[in-house]
N, C-alpha and C positions, 0 to 999 in steps of 0.2 A: 504494499500500499504506500502510495506517495505522500510525502509530508503535507503537500498543499491540499490533500483531500481530507485531512483530519480537522474536524471542527472544534474550535475552542468554546467553552461554555463559562459564563460568568454567574456566580451565585447571585440569587435574588437581591440581597441587600446591596452588593457592590453594583449591580446592574441598575437598580433604582437610583443610586448616588450618581452614577455616570449619566443617567437620563435626566437628572435633576427633578425626580418626582419621588414621592414616598413609596415604600415597599407595599403598602396597602393599595395605592393607585396602580402599581405595576402588577400586583396580583389579580386586581380587577380586570386589567387588560388581557391578562393570560386567561382568566375565567371566561371572558367574552370571546375568546378566540381571535382577538386582534393581534396577539403576540404569542409565539410558540415557546414552550418551555419543556424541560425534561426533569426527571427526579434522578439524581446522582447520589447514591449512598444516603438517602434521607433528606438531601438538600435539593431545593428547587433551583434550577439553573437555566439561564437563557443563552441561546446561541449568539456568539459575539457578532457574527455576520448580521444578524437582525438588529442588533444594538447600533451598529454603524449606520444603518439605513433608516432608522426610525425617528420620527418626529412626532411628538405628542403635544396637544394643547397644554397638559399639565406641566410642561417644562417651562411655561411662561406664566404660571399662576402667581408669581411674585409680582407681576405687573397688573394682575386682575383688579379692575376697578379704577385704575389710574386713567385720567382723562387725557386725550390727545385730539387736537383738531386735525382736519384733513391737511391744511397747509403744514402743520408741524410734522405730521406723518410723512408727507412728501419729502420734507427737508431731512428728517432724521433717518428715514429708511431708504432714501434715494429710490423712490418709486414715482410713477406718474400719478397725477390727480385722477385720471380716468381709471387706472388700475384699481386704486383704492375705492373709488365709488362703485366700480362693478362688484367688488367683493362685498360692499356694504348692501348693494341692491339684491345680491344673491343670498344674503344672510350669513355670510361667513364672519362678518365683524359685526359686533354688538354696538348699537347706538345707545350711548348713555343719556344724551340730551338732544332732542330734535329741535329744529328751528334754524334761524340764521346762524351760521357758525356751528354746524352740527359737531357734537363731541362724541368721540368713539372710545372704545375700550382698547387701551394699548396692548393688552395681552393678546387680543385677537389679531391686531395689526402685526405684531412681532411674529406670531404663529404663521400667519399667511405669508409674511415676507420670508421667513425661514424656509417654508415649503417652496415658494417661488424661486428662491435662490438655489436650493437643493436640486430641484427638478430642472432648473435652467429654463425658466418661463420665458415666454416671448409672445408676441401678437399671435392670437389664434391657437395657441397650444393649451391643451387641457391640463390644468393644474390640480383641480380638486374633483372628487366624485360628488354624487348627489347628496351625500351625508356631510360634506365639508372636509372630508379626509383627503390626504395626499392621493391623487389619482395613480392607479397602478394598472398597466395593461393586463387584460384578461389573458392575452397571448403574448408571451415574452418575445417572440420573434416577429411580432407584428410589423415593426419598422422595417426590418429586412425584407419581409414579404411585400410590403407596400413599395419599397424602393425597387425591388426586382420587377414588380408588376409595371410600374411607371417606365422603367427602362425598356422593357418589352414592348409596351405600347408606343414609345417614341421610335424605337429602331425596328420594330416588326418581330414576329415570333422566331425567325431564323437567326437573328443577330446574336 
């Protein structure tokens, strides 16, 4: 067996600390099937590969309830006004106060920004699923499949 095929596991308390969430919150994510875990010698452990790719709203709980305006969010998180307003319209960002100078929950803005930066967001690229979670392709080789399909369409089936 080759060394790169061996999966490393992180015990639940250390995994929670790395994700900056409580062990209880991490256990809830495991129970809900959002994150996978195994039992190793009586200890619950999470695959390290999942920790490296995982972004949870709970990581930004320290910002929960802190007010930020759209212009402040644009400046602080280096995003466009339209991007932030689209997230608000879709319900990914909580509005703390409506009216002139709408006030947003900074925890939601920080979460959405982290997902956007991690996925490599851009115009027309799907970032979130219908539940507001980071979008994951149902078919992992979908991009390659689409690229090949477009190539064949341009050059013809024999190219």
